[in-house]
N, C-alpha and C positions, 0 to 999 in steps of 0.2 A: 504494500500500500504506500502510495506517495505521501510526502509530508503535506501536500495540499489536501489530500483526502482525509488525512488524520486531523488536520486543522479544521476542516469542515465538520467532521464528526464532533470534535470538541466544541465548536461554536454552537452546535445544535443543543448542547447542554446549557446554553444561556437563555433558553426559553422559559416561560413562566412556570411550567410544571416542575422545575427544579428549584429547590430552596435557595435563599440568598447566600448561605454559607457555601454551598456547592458552586454557585455562580462566581463568587469571589475567588474561590480556589482555581476555577477554570481560567479566569482572567489573569491570575497570577502566573499560571503555567504558560499561557499564551504569550505573556510579555517577557517572562524571565527564565523559563526552564523548558526549552524545546525538547530536550532529551527525555525528561520525565513525561512530557505531554505525549511523545511517541509511545513510550512504554504503557501509558495509561489508556490509550485509545487505538493502538494499531490492530487490535482484534477484540472479539467478544470473549469473555472468560468462558472456558469450556468445562464440561463434565469429564472427569478422568477416572482413574482406577478407583479412587475413594471419594466420589462425589466431586464437588466443585471447590477448589481451594485457590486463594489468591491473596495478594497484598491488599491491605485495607487502604482506601483512598478514593478519589473521584475518578470516573472514567469507566468505559465499557470493559476494560481488562482489569478491573479492581473489584474488591468486595465492598459494597456500600448499600444503602437502603434502596437504591434504584435498581441495581443489578439483581439483588435478592428479591425486591418487590416484583420485578418482571418475571423472575423464575416462579414466584408464588402465584402470580396472576395466571401465568400459563398453566401451571399445575392445577389451579382452581378450575380453569376452563376445561381441562382434560377430565378431571374428576366428575364434573357436572355432565359431561358428555357420556361418561361410562356408567354412572350410578344415579339413582333418584336423588335429587338435591336435598330433600328433607332427611335422608338417611346418612349423608356423608359426615364422617368424623375423622379428625386428624389429631395427632399428638405431637407436641414440640418440646424438645429439650435443648439445653445449651451448656457449654463447658466454661472454663475459667478465663477464657481469652478476653482481651480488651474488646469492648463493644458487643460481646456475645449476648448479654442480657437485652440490650437495646435492639439489636438486630432480631432477636427472637420475638420481641414484642412487635416489631414491624411485620414480621412474617405472620404472626397471630392476627394482627389487625387486617392484613390483606385477605387472609382466609375468611375471617368473620365478615368482612365487607362484602364478600361473595356469597354470604348465606351459609357458610360451612361451620359446623360445630368444632370448637377447638379445645383440646385439653392441653394446658400449658403448665409445665413444671414451675413451681413457685421459686425454686432456687436451682442452681446448677446441679446437673446429674450426669453420670457417665453414659457413654454411648450404648453399652449393652443393655442398660435399663430402658433406654428408648426403644431398642429393638424388641425387647420383652413386652413393653407397654402397648405396642401396636396390636399384638395379638390379644393381650390381656384385656384391653379396653375395646376390642373388636373394631379397630379403626381401619380406614381404607388406606391411609398412608401415615408416615411419620417423618419429621424433620429434626435433625440435630445440627446446631450451629457449632462447628468445630473445625480446626485445621490440624487435628491430631498432633503429631510431634514437630510440625513445621516451626520455623522461627517466630518470635513474638509479633512481628509485623503482619502475620498472616491470620486469616480467618477462613471459614468455609461453610458449606451447605450440603448436607448429605440427605438423600431422599430414600425412604423405605416404603415398601409396598405392603399389601395385606398380610403376606406370610411372615412379615418381620424382617425380610431380607432387603438389601439394597436393590435399586432399580436395575433390571436386566432387560434384554430384548423380549418382546417388542416394545414394552412400555417406554423404555429409555429414549429410543429414537423418536417415537411418536410425541413424547412430552417435549423433547428438545425442539422438534419442528413447530410445535404449538408456541413455545416460548419465542422462537426466532420470528414468528409471524406477527408478534405484537409490537406496538409502539409504546414508548414509556408513558405517553399521555393516557394510555388505557388502564394503567395500574389503579386499582381502587385501594386507597390508603386509609379511608375513614372507617374506623372499627365499629362493629356492632358488639358492644361490650356484653350484651346479654348472651352472646354465643361463645364467650371465652370463659372457661372454667379452670381455676388453678388446682393443681394436684400435687401431692407430695408423699406423706408418710404411709398412706394406705398402699401405694404402689411399691414403696420401699420394702414394706413388710412382705408383700407377695413375692417380690424379686428375691429377697434374702432367703425365704423359705424354699423357693424353687432352686436357688443356687446350692443350698445345703443338700437338698434332695438329690441333685444331679452330680454334685462334686464330692460326696462322702462315700467311703468304701470300707466300712466296718473296722476302722482304726480304733484300737483300744484307747480308753481315756488315759491310761498310763503312758502310752506312746505319745499321745498329744501333749501331755504335761511335760514330757521329756524333750520336746522340740523347742528350740530357742530361735525365734523368728525376728528379723528386722524388716520393717516395711516402710517404703517411702512412696508418696504419691507425686513427688516432683512438682509440687504446687498445683496439682491437677485435681480432677473431680473424684478420683477413686477414693479419696479420703472419706467421702460420703457413704460408701458402701463396703469396701473391702474389709475394714476392721470389724464391721457388724457381721459380715458373713463368717469371718474366722471365729468371732466370739460365739455366734449362734451354733457353730459346728463343734465348739468345745475347746478351742485353742486359747490358752490363757497367757502364754509367754510371748506376747506380741509387742515389740518395741518399735514405736513410731518415731521416725526422724522428725522431731518437732520443728526444726528450722525450715523444713520443706512441707509442713502439713497445711499451712494456710494457702488456700487457692489464690493464685496470683498470675495473671497473664503476662507479666514481665519476666517471670521465671528468674528471680534475682540471684539465686545461688548456683545456677548452672549456665554454661554457655549454650547448651541445647537440651531441651527437656525430652531427650530421646533415650529410653532404657537400653537401646542397642549399644550405646557408647559407655565404656567403663567410667569415663570422667563424670557422667551424669550421676552415677551411683557412688561417687567418692565419699560423700558424707555417710551414706548407708554402710559402706564397707568399713569405714573407720569405726562406726558404732558396733558393727559385728565383731571387729577385733577387740574392742573394749569390753564387750559382754560375752565373748566367746560364743557367738551365734552359730547355728547350724545352717541357716539359709537366709539369704537376702532377696527381697522381691521389690522391684521398682516398676511403676506404671507410668504410661504417657499421659498427657494432659486430659484426654477424654476417656481414659480408663478402659481402653479396649486391648492394649498391648502390654506385655509384661516382660521384664528382664529378670532372669533368675541366676543368682550366684550361689555356689555351694563350695564346700571344702574339697580341694583336690588331694592327690596322693601325698602331697607335702604338707597338708593341713592348712594351706592358704586358701582364702576365698577366691574363686575364679568365676567370672561371668561366662556362662554358657552362651553359645550363639542360638539363634532361633531354631535351627535345624536340630541341634542337640536336645534342647528342651522338648521340642515337639516329639522327637523319637522316644524319649523316656516316657512322656505322657501317653503317647499312643500305645507303646508296649504295655504300660500299666493298665490302661482301659481294656485292651484286648485280653490281658491276663485275668482281669476281674470278670469279664463276660464269659471267658472260658470256665472259670471256677464255678460260676453260677449256672453253667450249662445253658447259656443263652445264645450260643453261636449255632444257628440252624441253617446256614447257607443263604440267608436273606439279609445280611448285614453288610455295611460298607464303611470305609474310612475315606475321607476326602483330603486332597492336598492340591498343590499347584505346580505348574510346569517348570518353575524355577527353583523349586524346593529340592531337597536331597533325594536322589533315587533310592536311598535306603528305606524310605517310607513304604515304597511298594514291596520291597523284600520282606520287611518285618510283617506288614499287614497280610500278605498272601501266605506267609508261613502258618498263619492261624486259620486258613481256609476262609478268609474274609475278603470281599471284593475291595479293590482299590480303585478309586476314581480320581482323575486328575483334570484340573481345569485351568483357565487363564489366571493370571495374578489377581488377587483380590478375593475377599471372603464372599462377595456377592455371588461368585461362581460356585462356591461350596454350598451356599444357601439354595442356589438354583438346582444343584444336584439333589438336595432333599425334596424340593418342590416337584422335580421331574420324575422322582422315583418313590411314589407313595407306597409301593409294596415292599420297600426295603427299610431297614432300621439303621439310622445313622448312629454310629458309635462315638465318633469324635474326629478331629482332624485339625490341620493348621497349615501355616506357610512359614517360610524362612524368616519373614520380617517380624518375628516375635509375636505372632498371633496364634491363638488356639481357641477352639470351641468344643465344649463338652456337651454332647447330646444336642437336641434340636429345640429346646425351649427358648433359646436365644438364637437368632439367625445371623449373627455376626461374631467376629472375634470378641472374646469375653474375658477380660482380665480378672474379674471378680471371682467367677467360678474356677478359672484356671489357677488363680492364686491358692484357692482352697485345695485344688487337685495337687499342685506342687507340694503343698504342706502334707497332704495325705501320703504322698510317695515318700517324702523325706522322713516322716514319722515312722512309717512302716519299715523302711529300709534301715533306719537307725535301730529300731527294735529287733531287727534280724541280724544286727552286728555288721552291716555294711553301710554304704552311703549312696546318695543320689548319684554322685560322680562315679563311684565304683560300679554301680548298675549300668551306667552308660558304657563303661569300658567292657563289661561283660557282654553287652549287646554287640559291641564291635567284634568281639572274639567269636560270637555265634553267627553273626550275619555279614561280617565284613566291615572293615574300617573305612568309612566314607568321610572325607574331609572337604569342607567347602570354604570358599572365600568370596566376598562381595566387593567389587570395585565400583565406586560411584564417582563419576566425573561431573562436576558442577559446571553448567554452562548457562549463565544468566542472561535474561533479556532477549531482544530481537536477534542479536548476533548469535547468542548461545543457542537459541532454538534452531537457527539455520545450520549451525555447526553440528548439532545432534542429528538433524535431518540428513545432512551430507554424510555423516559417519554411517548411518544405516543404509543409505543408498550405495555407498562404497562397498559395504559388506555384501550387499546383494549383487552388485555388478561384478565384484571380484571375489567370488566365493572361495573359502579356504579349502584346500585339498589335504593339507596336513596341519597339525597343531603340535608343536614341540617334537617333531619327528614322527608323530603317530598319524597314520592314515585316517582321514575322515571317512566314516562308513555310512553316516546318516546326517542329513540336514533337514530340519523342520522349519519351514517358513510360514508363520501363522498369518502373515499379511496376504499371501497368495493361497493359503490353506492347502499347501502342498508339502509332502515329505519325499525327499529323494534318497534312495538307498543305493549305495555303491558297493559292488563286490568285484571279484576277480574277472567276471565274464561280462557283466552288463550293468546298466543303471535302470532302475525301475522307480516309478513314481506312484504315490498313493495320495488320496485326499484326506486332509485332517478334518474331522467332524466336530469342529468347535468354531465359535464366532471368530471373525477376522480380528487380528491384533498385530501391532507393529513389534513382533518378536521373532528373533532368529535363534535357533539352537543347533549346535554342532555336537556330534558324538563321534569319538574315535574308536579304533579297533581295540584299544586297551581300556576302554571304559571311562575315559575323560569326557566330561560334558562342559560345554561353554555356551552360555545363553547371553544374548544382548537385547536390551529393550530400553527405550526412553521411559523415564518415570511418568506415571499418570498424575502425579500430585506435586512434583517438585521439578525445578529446572536442572535435571540430571539425566545422564545416560548411564545405565547400570550394566555391569558385566558380572555374571555369576559363574564361578568356576567350581567344578566338583571332580575330585579324583578319588581313587579307592585302592585298597590293597588288603591282602590277607593279614589278619592279626592272630597268631597262634596262641598267644597267652598275654595276660595283662602285663606281665613282666617285660614284654617286648614293646609296650605301648609307646614309650618315649622315643625309641629308635625308629619305629615305623612312622610315628607322627612327624619326626624330623625329615624322613624321606619324602613323605607326602607334602610337607611344607616346601621342601626344595623343588618338588615337581610343580607345585602351584607357582612358585617364583619363576620357574623356567617357562611355564605357559604365559605368565604375565609379560615376561621379557619378549617372548616370541610374538605376542600380539601387540607389543609396544604399549603395554598398560602399566609397566613398572616405572 
């Protein structure tokens, strides 16, 4: 888009339907900051992997009352076309981020102005509770205002459908088309206050009960009493529920990092509120050392993802990656279902195409179906919706998300926190640890090691660089990776998989929605996936390698070998 076109778009926001504050800011950008004007107006903010996220500010490419108002007006129109108007109900939640409360009220006002009944949480609540509430309150859709673990200047808008899962085809495309057809002047901002009902503790109580029911597995009270837990919400919403869930399940030794317990969208004690990063859990790990804790759990701002740290073979606290936590949790659930004689051939575990291949190996060893979808929990929720004759056990993805059972249809750090503590308590009672169980799984199923490389590419130029990198990978496909022959290439944008062997090449169709993802597999089991992030200005590369682990005593040696192999792959792909 030319600067003239961008300037014209910006000047359209000087019309009377935009408030004085917005107009003053637009004039300031027009006069003094052409670069920021470009970033704010060069495109419309789009729905990605986890809903719509963006930097807060004025403009079509920013989160503000007008972009979210337009979303909500389009969604209102769509709902009224699909359901009898008098029956439509929606539920809205919001997290700790700056302006979340105000933006949630804007969204509630627009729905109510369109004659739609609104349940609005009176205070901030975690995303999994919103997903739960959609079904619990028999709503047609739900909205949560959050930007997950993005930096403080971000906010976002996630849409859930009747099943409690995020929007998926065909509703997503149809709603986006409805939104795109609207003018900002068509947004109805004047609330019908009679249609807005505040909700709070009643839903909390129901969610806590459901979480304990789904996340508890006959752990003795003695084992619970012997587990020493450190929990941090990283200034986020999980403080509202996670301690209550643990308390209701019988865990008494829960030590909260008080310096990070107050919800605060500026996240003052961390550079990034992301439990994937050890630096974010620094305070929690220090507290664990001080009180000799067995497990540390930290959650992201909207309380749907968790980082788990446990004591390694040297007795030091080590943050597990998302694949490792997911593997132990999945093994534990499968083991519980097996003990209860509940595996009848109609069960499945769900994960994603960029997660560890070891998930399939572990799941299928129990005679349970393994289903794999695109990145994002909305696709795992869709698996449940599309397979009503199957029982969902659990599942997750590498980005520190896990979902226990189907009472919530998104990643759920509340129930997963409880599950992690159940595993740790039972393992400790048996004389081993969460970490040692992970190593035992490696000896039984193979040692899979993964690494994620995220390249940050901000702004218009960054988006173009990411686009060109993916184009180059497609135009110049890799035939070898680190000296290993590529035997399979999956291109999710073209929905084609290419198999290479000694005699010929054959192609098959990938039966999943199109997505900008490329995955390479080599003859020795190395896997490399490339995809632009759907929520951040990044391109991500996922590397997985594996080897035989004959005994736990060989762990460090084999781990070093696999680390060196990953380093070689990174060097070969010029990612190091």
